[in-house]
C-alpha angles and dihedrals in degrees: 000000000000119000115243116277118268105238090206091065126076110257117225121199117206122197111191127143090212117078104208098050087044093049095043093051090046091049092051093047090052091050089052090053105264128120114232139187125197128218127190096205136027091235089060092052093047091048089050088053087065094045115089090209091072122072115241110255123244092204131006117210114202121196099209100196108112091002109139107171123198119238088256091051091047092050088051091052096050090051095050119113092204118105109248127205112201124201113206146166126210093276094053092044091060093054115107098223092061094058088055092064119089100226125197081208136354109202116197120217136269088068137139129238088243091059090056093049090050091052090047091050091050090051093050091052091054109096114245118243117249113253125220093238 
């Protein structure tokens, strides 16, 4: 069983339908000092955003292969103030909905897990903008 998340570490959410890529990325992120949660489907991650028991993610990584968001999910994604990293192949890169999202990074396949972690580490080091709250 996983230990509770450490609230001092950035939490990375990973949305990927395939277990092993999701688990491998999560393991490497944990090894690099992040906390990470995995989700099989986008709707599960979006529901978790509304659940106070889940820590708010610092970054969301979306594996775009096989991801077909509804209009509601797409609207939610475009309104998120959470940096998103997309992982996409040529087929996904050609889809119109992907171009509508403001990505912190869009990584084209083929890629390595190390490249994804390097991108996340760079994004975490970028100072967050002050909000008007």
